[in-house]
N, C-alpha and C positions, 0 to 999 in steps of 0.2 A: 244795932237784931241787922243783919242782913237783909237786902235786897230782897233774895231770895227765900229769908225764909217766912219775911211779909207775908209776899205771894201765897208760899204754901199756906201761911196762915187766913186767908183771906178764901184763896179755893175752898179749903176744910170744912171753915165754917160755914160757905157759901152751898155748899154737899151735903154741910148736915139741915139749914133750914129746907133742900130742895129735899129731905128726908121727912124733914119736919109736914112738909105743905101736903106731902101724897098723903099721910096717916092723914091731916083732917080732910083731906079730899074726899079719902076711903070713905069716911067715917058723917062729911057735911049732910042735914037733913035737909035743909034746905038752900035750895037751888041760889040763890040769888048771895045766897054767903060761898059756897062750892065754886058758883063762876065767878066772883071777884077772889077768894084766895085762888082759881084757876092762870088769874090772870095773873095774880104778884108771881107763882108761877113759876107760873110763859118767860116771862121778865127780869129772874132769877134766873131761870137758865140759859136767857140771852146773856148776861152780862158774866154768867160764869165761863160762856164759851170765849168770852172776849179776853177775860181775866189769865182762861188759858194759851189763848195766841199770844200774848203777850208775856207768859210766862214761857212759851213754845219758842216766839224769838228771838229773846234774850236768851235764850239755852240757861232754863232751868226747868225744864221738861221737856225727859225725850220719851218718845212718846213709840211701845211698843211694836215690834215687825209686819208686819200687816200678813195676815191667817193664809197661806196657802189652798187653795184650792180643796186636795183630799182632808184637811182642815176641817172647812167650811162644810163640806159635806159629810163626816162624818159626825159634825154637833148635829145639824138636820136631824140627821137620820133617825138622832138618836130623839128625837121632840116626835117626828111621826113615827114613833110605837109603838 
């Protein structure tokens, strides 16, 4: 397995975990459990960002071009309508 494939697998697993944590947090009734899962999620998000930066530096991932101001305003207006 190539480094790029392994990095993509790790990022995919982390993203899946983040989705799972969000579901648990939104349904947790126990405040202590909720806070613990939020802390785990925050650590997971930090790890995801670190892996993303490594993938970007190695050329495994190329982010999309930034949106121009007109596109940003159009999206904002859709949410404010």
